[in-house]
N, C-alpha and C positions, 0 to 999 in steps of 0.2 A: 591537393585536394584528387590526385589519381585515385583509382580504383583496383590498380593492379596492385594483388598483396600476394604476400608470402605463399596462402593458400591457392589462388589460381594458378600460380606457378607450380606448386606441388600437384594437381590436378593434371596439366598437361603432361606432369613425366611421368605419372601414375596412367597416364590412359593412351602415351605412347609405350609405354612398358609391356602395359596388359596387349595393345593389340598386337606387339613383338613377338609376345606368347603365345598369341594364341593364332595368329599365320603362322609361329613354329608348330604349333599343335604340340606344345609341352603338356606330357603326361601329369595329374595332378593328382593326390590321394587326397582324400575327404575322408576323416573317422570323427570318432567323440570319446569324451569322456566329461568327467561328471561337473565341468566346469563350461564347457564349449566345444562348438564344431571344432577339427583340429584338419588344418589344410598344410598339407606338405610338410606334417609334425608339430606345426605352429597353432597354438590357440587363436581365436578368432573372434572380436565383439563384429557383429553383422546388422547392419539398419536394410530391412528390405522392405518393397512397397508393390502392392498386386496393380496389373495392369491387365486387363484381358484383352487379349489381341482381336478378339470380333467385335469389341465395343467401339475402335476406330478402325481405320483403314491403313493398308500395309504405307501410303504415302505420308503420313504422320505419326509411325511407330518411330525414327529415329528420333525427330524432335521431342517426345514424349519422353522416349529414355533418357535423351541428352538431359533435359529439365530433372530429371531423376535423379541423374550423376550431380548435378550442379547441385541439387538440395540433399547430395550427404549419401544416398542409398549406395549400398555394393550388391543388394541381389534384387532382383526383380522375381515378384510371384506369379504365376498365372494357372488357371484350372483347364484342366483340357476338357472340352465339350463334345461329348460323343454323337449326340443326337444328329449334329451338322457333319460331322467325319464321317460319320454312317448312316446317312437317312435312310438306306434302305440293307440290309441286309448281307454281308460281304461285299458293298459297292462304297469305295472310301471315298472322301472328299477333302484335299488340301490346298484349296487356291483361295484367291485371292482372301479377306479378310479372315480366313480360316485357313490359311498357309504356318502352319505351326512352325514345321523347320524354318521358312524364311524368319518369322517374330525372334526364333531363340538365336540364330545367328543374328539378329540386327542387335541384340542384347548384347553377344557375344563384344560385336564389332565396336560395342559402347566401353568396352574392358569390364563389363558388370558380370557378375553371376545368378541364376537360373534357379528357382526352386518349381518344380514342376508338379503339379500338385495331378495327378492322372486320376486319382477317385477308382473310379467312374462316375461314382456319384458327386455332385458341384454343388446343389443346392443353390446359392449366388443370385437368386430370385430369378434364373433363367429358367426359361420352359421346359415344365415335366423335370426340372432340377438338373436337367443334361443329359437323363436317359431318352433313346431314341424309344419312340411310341409303338415299334412293330415290337418292339420286346415283349407290351403288354399284353399283346395277342399270341403270343406263345403259350399253347394250351400246356395248364397245368403248372404255371412261373408262379414263384412269389419271390419278391424282389427282397435283397438285402437282409437275407436269412439262409440258412443253411437248406437250400434247394437246390437240388445239382442240375435244373435246368438253368436256374439265375447264374451259380456260380460257372458253371463252364462258359456261358456269353460274356461274364464280368473276365474271365480270366483270358480268354482269347481275345478281349481287347485290349486289357493292360498287356498282354505279349505284344499286340499286334504297336501300339504306340513306344514300349519298350525297345521292343525291335526297329521299328523307323530310329530313333535318336540313334540307338549304337551304329545302326547303318549311315545314319549322316556323322558318326564319331562327332555326339555333341554331351558324351555325357566325361565327366572333369577328368577319368581315369585316359579319356582317350584324345584329351587337349581341348575337350569341347568345356561349355561353363555351366552345365548341369552339377549343381553341388550336391541336391535334396532331392526327395521326391515323395510321393505323399500316396497312399493307397487309404481309400474309403473317406469318411468326411464328418465329423460332428455324430459319430453313430450314435455315443454314449446318451444324446439325446432322448433318443429316441430305441435304446437297446430293451428298456422294462419292456415294452410292449410284445416283444419276440420272446422274453423268457430263454429257457437254457438254448433252445436254435441260435438266440442271439449271440451269447456267449461265444457259442461254437462256431459261429458266423468270423465273430471278429478273430479266432484263434487261426481259423482259414485264410481269411483273408491276410492275413501277416504271412503266414509260412508259403502263398501262393505269389508275395509281394519279394519275397526273400528270393525266392526258388529260380526268380526271374534275372537275377545277378546284373543289378546294374551299375554295380561296386560303389554307388554312394548309401550314405546312410535314407533310409524311409523312416517317413513322421506318419502318425494319424494322431490327426487335430481332436482336440475335446475327447480322450479317450482314455479313462483313468486304467482301463484295465489291456491295455495293449501290451502285447508279450514282448520279452526281451527277443532280438536285439532294435524292435521298431522304439522309436522315441515318441513319446507321449509328450502333445503339447496344448499350449494354455489359446483359448479363445476367448474374446470378451470387451468390455472396457478396461476394465483393470486387469491385469496378469501380478503382480507385485506378490502377492501371498499365495501364488500360485508353486506346487513344490511337485518332481516328477515322481512317477511310480517307483522307481529305481535308484538309490545314492550313485549308478553307473550313468545315469544320462543328464545333461544338461539342462537347464532352462528355459524353453522355447516360446515364443509368443508370435504363433501363426496368424491371428485375426485383432490385429487393435483398429477397432472401429471409427476412422475418421469422424463420420458424421453416420447418417444411415439412408437407405433408401426411400426414396418417392411413393408413394401411391394414389394411383387417382382419388378425390375426396379428399383426403390429409391434407393439413397443413405441413409446409418445409421442415426438415429436420434441421437443427445446426447445432455443431458441438464445437465452444467455445475452445480457441489453440490455445489457452490458459491450462485451461483441463487437458487436454492430448498429451501437453509434453508433463503436467504433472504426472500422468499417468505414466508415460515412456519412461520419467526420470524414477520415479519409484521402482521400477521394472528391472531398470540397470543400479541402481541403487543396491536392492535386495538379492543379486545376485545373477541377474538373466543376461545373456549375451548375445541372442537371437532375437531380433523382433523387428514385426511386420505390420505393416498399415493394410489395411482392408477397408477402404480403396486409397491407393496413392493417386489413380486416375480413373474415377470410374467410366467415362464415357457414356454411349449409346447403345439402347435396345431397339437397333433397327429390326423392320420387321417382325414380324411374330417372336422374336426370340426372350420375350420380357416373361417372365415368370408369374406366378400367380396364387391368390387372383388379384386382379385389377392393382398390378405392378408397373408405373408409368413407363415411357418410352425413355424418359431422362435417367440415366444411372448417376448422376453425377453425385451422389455421394458426400458433399460437402467435402471433397479431397483438396488436398494440396496441389494438384492440376485440376481444373474446373471441367466439364464435360466438353468444352470446346477447342482444351489443350491449353487456354491461359492459365498462366500461374495465379494462384487466390492467395493475395494476402492479405493481414500478414500471417496465415497459416504456413506455406511454403518458407519465408521466409526467417519465422519463429523457430521452426523445424530445424530449419540448414543451422540453424546457430546451435541448436540442441546437441544436434548429431555430431557437428566439431567439438564442442567441450567435452563430449562420450570419448569421441575420438583420442582427444587430446589423455583421457583417462585410461586410455586402452591397456597400457604396459603393466599399471596398476590392477585393472578387473581379472586379467588372465593369468596372474602369478600368484591371486591368495582370494580365498572364501573371504567375504567381510565382517569385517568384525562390529559390534553392534556398541553405541551408548547411548544412554538417554540424556537427553538434555532439558526435560523439563515434562509436562502433561501435553499431549500430541506432539511433542517433540523429542528427535532424534537424530542421531548420525549414524550413518555406515563408512568404516574405513576400510580400504584399501592398502596393507604394507608392501611393495616392493622391496625393503629392507627395512632393516629398523627405523630409521629416521629421514625415508623418502615414503609418501605416501598422496594418496588423492581421497578424496573425502567427498560425499551427499548430503548437506544439511535438510532435515526435511522437518517444517510443518503440518502436519496433515487435518489439523483442527479449519472444521469448515468455517468459521467465523471469526476467531480472535489472530491479528496479527502477533509475533513476538520480535524480543531480541532474545540473541541465545550468546550465552561462553563458551569457545571452542577452543581447543589448545592455546588458550589465554585471551585470544581475541573477542571483539564483541562484535554478532552479524544481527542484521534484523532481516528476517525472514516474513515474508505477506503471508496470511493463511492460503492452506492449501497450495503451499509451491515447493520445490525444491530448488537448492542450491547446489552447483558444482562447484569444487577449490580441486585443481587438476595438482596442487601442491602441498594440500593443506592447508593453504592460509586465503590466496586469491580466490575470490567469487570471480567466476568467467561468465556463468550463467546463472539465470533466476529463472522458473518456469512463468511465474507470476507479472514480470517485466518485460515486455514486448516493445522492443524497440524498433525491429525490423519495420518498413513502409508499410500503408496504408494504401489502397485502394479504393478512393471513393465510389467512384461508378465508371462505366464502361458508356464512351463517348458511342451512338449509334446513329447510322445511317437508315432509314429507315423508307422505304419505296411502298407502293402498293404493287402489288404482282397484275394487276390488271385494272387501268387508269378507264380503259373505256368498257363498257359492259357486252358491246357487240364482240369483245376478243371471247367469251366464253361460250363453251359448248357446253350442254347436257344429257345425260341420259336417264332417265324416269324408271326406276325399278317398281314392279307389280309386284303389291302385295300377294302371296302364297305361291303356290306351286306352279312352275315355270318350266320346265323341259319334260321328256320323255322318258329320263332316268329316274324318277320320282319312285316311290314304293310305296306299298301298303302295310298295317300292321294293326292288328285289334288291340294295340294296347300302346301306352306309354314308352317311347324308347329313350334310354339314358343316353346323350350328347357324346360323350367321348368315345365310347363305341361306337355310335353312328358314323359320326364325320372323319374317327382315325384323325384327328387335328390335322387334316387337308383342308378346313376353312373352319372361319370363326363364327360361320352361321350353319342352322338347322333350320328350317321353318316344320311347324309342326300345323296341318291343315284339316279340318272335319268340318261336318254339317249339323245344324240345328232344327231338327224339326219342330216349329211349334202348330198344334192341332188346334182349331176351334173351339173357344172356350180360356185356352189355357191363358196363362198373362204374361204379356208383352216385357214386363218390365220386371227386370231379376238381376238378382245380383251374379257377376263373375267370380267365383274363388279361385286362382290360379296360386300352385304352390311350386318352386323352383329350388333346386341344387346351386342355382348360378347359371351365368352371372350377372345378363342381362335380358330383358325381352321386351319387345313392342307386341301388342295386342291392335289385330285389328278384327274387328266385326263388322259384316257384310262389306269388306273393303274399306272400310271409315278405320282411324286410327283411334281409339278409344283408351289406351293407358301405355303407360310406361314403367317398368320396373327394376329395380337393378339391389345388388348388396353392395359390400364392399370386402375392402381385403381382410380383415379380420373374420368377416362373416359373408361370405359370397351367396348364401342363400337368401331369397326372401317371396312375398308373399305380394301377391295383386286381390284386390277387394273393389270390385266396380261395379255402381250401377249401367247396367245396356240395356237398349230399346232394341227387340226384335223385330221381325215383321209374320205374319201370318205363315206358314209354309214353311220354305227352307230359307235356313240363315246362312251363311260360311263365318267359320272362326278360325283365322290366321294367325299362330304365335310365332314370331321371328325371334329367336333363343339365340342369346350373343355369348361365345366366351371372350373374356380377356386376360388371358395367359393361362394353362394347366398350374396345379399346383404343383410345389418346386417344395414343399417341407413337411414333415412331420409322419409320425407312424403311419405304414399302410397310404402312402398319400396316393400309390399308384393307382390305387383302387378309390379312391375318392371320384364321385360323380358329379355332373353336370346336367342340367337340363330342366325341363317342366316334369314335373311328379305328381302331380295332382290335378284335375280341373273338374269342377264342382258349378252348377247352377242352381242358385235357391231364390225361391217366388217368396213372395209378399206373405205367405204365410208360414214360412220357413220350410216348407216342403223341399228336398235336394235331390237333384238330380247330377249323378256322378258320369260325367263325360268323359272320365277314362279310361276305360273299357272297350269307347265305341271305337270305332274302325276311324285308323289316324292316316294320312297320306304327308310324306315326307321327302323332302328336298334338302341335299345337302348344297350348301355354297349358296351365294348370289347369280343371277342372269349374267352379269357385271362380271364378277369373276370368271365365270365360264367362257365366256366372249373376249375376256383376256384384255378387258379396256383400260387395264393398268399399264400395258406393253406398248409402248413406242410404235412398233410396228401396224399398233391399231388407230393411231393418233387420227388418221383421216377415212375409219370407218364409217358407214352409211350412215350408223345408228342411232351415231351424237344429231343430236338435236341443237342449231343456231338460232338465236334469236336476237332480239333488242336490251331485251334486261333477262337475265338469269331467272329463276327460279328461286325466292329466298324463303327461309323458312320452314320448306315442304322436308316432308322426310324421306329416306329413300332415294337420295337423288346420286348421281355421279357426275362431278365435276371435272370439265377439261379445259387447259388452258397451255397454249403456246406461248413462252415468254420470251425473252431475248436477254442475255447477260452481257453488260459491257464487260471485256477481258481485255488486257493490255494485248490485242492483236490489229495489225495496221489497216486490215481488210475488212473487220467487222461490220456487218451490217443491222441496220436496228430498223424493223417493222413494227411497232409496237408501241405506245405513247411514253411507258418507262423504260426506267434506266436501272440496273443493279450496280451501285457503287464497284468501283475497280479494287484490286488487290488478289492476294494468295491466299488470303483468312477465310476459313467455313461460314458457311450463313447459315441463317435462324429464319424460319420459316413464323411468324406469328399469326395463330389461329384462334386469337382472343375470340374472333366473330364466331367462329363454329360450335358446334354442339359435341359430336361425338362419333367417331369414324377410323379413314387410316388412311394416307396419304404416300403416295409416290411420286418421284423424280426421276424422270427420264428411264422411266421403268423400276428403280432401286429403292423400295418400300425404305418410308425413314420412319415407320411407326404406325403405333394407335394412337389416337388423341379424343383428349375427352375434356375441354374446356368448361363444358356446362356442367360439369359435377364438382361443385364448390366444398370446400373443404367447411368445418365448421367455426361462426365469431366466433366461439371464444378457446381459451387455449392458449394462447401465444403471448408475447412478450418483447417488449423494445429493448430494454436491457436487463440480459439475462444474465443472474450471478453465476461463473463459474465455478463458484468455490462450493463444495459438496460435492458428492456421486452423480452423475450423467448416465440419465435415461433417452431413449429420444422424443418422451414428449415434453423434457426440460426448458427447451430454446426455440421453439418452435418459431417460423414464420408463417407469414402469407394466410394467417385465419379470416375465412370469410373468401377466400380468392381460389381459382384453381391451384391446383399443384402445380399444373405445367401448361402454359401457353408457349412458350418458345421451342421449335422441333428442329435440331440437327441437320443440315445438307451437309455434308462433307465436299468438299471445294474439287475434288477431284470425282464427283458426280456430276458434276454441270459443266459445259463448257461454251467456247464461241459461240454465237450463233444462237438458232432455237432450240428451247430446253423446253421438255412437256412437264406440267403438272398435272397430277390427276388425284382429285379427293372422291373417297367415298362417304359421303355424309349419310349419318344413319338418322338423325333427330331432326336435324332442320338447321342451316344457319347461314350468312351471309358473305358470299366469296369474295364479294366485291373489296371488303374491309380487310382482307389478307395482306399482309406485307411480306415483302422481306431485308431481313435485317446483316447487317456489317458489321462487325470493330473495326473502328478507324483509329482510336485513340482512347485513354483513361486518365484521370486526373490520379495523382498520387501521391502523399501526406509522408512527412516524416516529423517524430514530435520526440527528441532525444535529450535528457539534462545532463548537466554534468557529472549527478552521483550515479547516471546509468552503467551498468558495466562498459569495456570497453569491446570492441568489438574479438569474439572468441577466436578467429584467425590470425589475431594480431600476437596472440599467446605461443612465447618460446618455450620448451623446455630449457629447465633450470636458469632459464631467465626472466621470465616471466612477462608484465607489457612493457615493460620500461618507463618512459617519459610518455608514451602513447593515450591518447585520450580519446572517450565516446566519439563515436561519429554518428552525424545524419548522412545516411544512404541513400539514394534514390536510383531506381533500376525499373527502364524501359522493358517491356515486351522485346524481344528477338527482331531486329528489323525498324522497331520503331525510334524517335529520339526526342529529346526534350524540346520542345518550341515555346515555352513560356512558363514563369516563375509567377502565380497571382498572389503569392503572402512568402514572404520570412521575416522572421523577425526573432533575436535573439535576448530575452529577456525573462519576460512572466506574460507569455501569450494566453490566452484567453480561448477558450471554445474546446470545439472537436473538429476535425478532419473535416474540411469542407465548409467551417465554418468560423474559425479562427479569426482573430480579432486582439488588435494590441493591447497591451495590458499595460500598470503603471511604472513597471521597466521596460524599456523596449531599443533598443540600437539597432539602427534602419543598416539591414545588411541586402539588403534586394541588391542592388550594384554587384557587389560582392556572389551573389550565387548565380545571377544571373552571366555573370563571366565563367564561372568555375562550370555550368550547366547548361547552359542553350546549347543544343547544335550537340549533345552526348548522347549515348547509349544510358550511360551509366553515371554518376559523378556522387562523390562524399565531399563533406564536409564535418572536420572536426570540430568539438565543442567543447571549447575553451575560451576561456578570456584574451589568451595570446594571441589566438586567431581572429577573432569577430572581437576584440574588445571588451569593455568592462563598463556597461551603464550601469549599475548600481552596485557599488564592491559590498561584499558582506550578502551579498543574498543570491540564495540559490537559482539559477538560471538555465533556462531553458530555450530550446530552438525548434523552432516551428516553422516547415516548409511547404508549398502548396505548387504542385507544379503540373501540367498538360504534358504526357507523350500522345504522338502523331505520329501513323506511317506514312 
């Protein structure tokens, strides 16, 4: 029952060989032909996954990349983020989470390759699509078109990144891991808006890229008119029907969405692994040879990096590795088995184009021949409802609806996309402690509505927000006065219209309204009945950004903020306040004072009291917290302890409204748990069959998109740690808790007729006498501490709720002996190993186990 397999031994050899090669800086030649990328003269079938280096921290990059490699990836794909690498024109930043060279080297050290998507437009639900905002303020500039000013800046940054990679010897021809580069990104989706100038821009971008002489191929994703020799690639949920724009180019898929991104106020998207695996298998069945998951690890939009509008801080993406770096099962395991099955077919896939054979209605096979009597085959049932039995090469095969079976010898099925035999994770056991158990530990600072500093300014019109703040802050105060003469109505309707994204309205320093948009339409209107007083009245509007637009034609000139303010009296007389004198203040006073910084934790502006203000608008909360970390001389001064361990932490901010949070001066991002998703549109039992879109399998209807906020372990330290929250709407900070994962409940459910593990397959030998296996694996460093259920026969129920069926063999002692204390174990599913409680009946093995640190 040992888990060491031929695959794990092979991976060790490959890793050692790869490290040896990279250490000795062996030059690698990368070209392409109509079938595949050609590396050192050999066609390759490659699995890739996106990991964006700034969405995690350097401390966890090696683990993320290792888990990607264990999952069967060959390549790591990442964008390059111009706005953070050049925050000020000519001033570059490549440190910390933005140390691009270190990230590429970390991938290299793991023996994997890199696809560097330089762009420099990224989209990626990243603030302003990755463009620096200073670019927007160059007079006369127009983005992503034949504008000389833009082309000059774009070429300068492309050259900077290519030059840096060359200087560090990171291209394949220099012995580095970079085998592909990308220029532009999904321009085809917006090219229509730029007319002929767009077509000319595509040609210019291609020429600019080629002129940089990277010695590796360039791609343009989702760009049908990409000129030779640029490879045009596919992005989407399905790319099996994609055909490159030239018969000399290979069929490549640069973005296969493993899920979808979260937005505040929306349900949580989920893509079933059966559908994801089906899409991948169909792509390789139909001639594809390079495939990339977007995302394989999504990570976190720390700080104000989230794009917009209203993209959530979590960029989990329902990816095979979750936001915190934990393996998501069964997605990771099922895809790993798929990658193994495809690898077993690689020698056939690179030798020939596929031969098509119709097997019935919505049923087909594609066969790859190595010689006249040696082949590999993919059998597909692309019907979204009906299962089928098909005959292929004289043998009968069962094909569930919306599935593909892979036969590396045209005979034996080693994988079917609809049969998930990898383990499942029921839930993560978490330890939750309230950050502050004593209310007296809290300090706070109250923001006053309206203008607060002498750096305010006045205009006789409403200003667009982005051009005013230059994105130095999410906040812009609009302040004016309204004079009510004797005899005028004091009861009026206040009509405010905004381009987005949210706004708090104060009349005479009292909150009267809150308005906000959504991800698909950030604009909104507020129509509120208000009471004024005779004489002067103040109107203060706090307009709030939630990420700059990152997608669409001319997205760089899409505005935000207030554009109309009108008063309407009971007789429907309108008074347009928009053209009156307005005073503006960029940012909040707490920002200006730097209250999120550790150095200001003891500032005299903080107020201490017995009970912090609860549900009060515009409050800055602060508290020093202690963490129990593995250190012999730690002192604990407050009444709560955060769990031990080395894993990531999460803040549960369910009790808060909307705002931003910092830990030890590091921004963990924006939060908005008060924004609930619609109550309808979700399903508990999603049918994976049929084409997927982001609204198909949604979860958490009627709930916030995000309540837990990632705090990297490297951002906290033994002893005192500072938490600062800027709360905009009002919340209860005393109910905040800090969580860490200390264990997980895992399950396996495998039948006698399920395929044997793909890593048992040996070319020309098949599976031999091996049987299916139930495999259990804990997170690295955790071990199986208990077996809650084990039955061989006809167990009933689902993971977490198994029960014994009419046919049952009590194998609990056997499983306990094999698994407890182990990080991973396996149990062959056969009567020879487990006994036969009911001869002649198809039997299943079900196991539930607990992993713990």
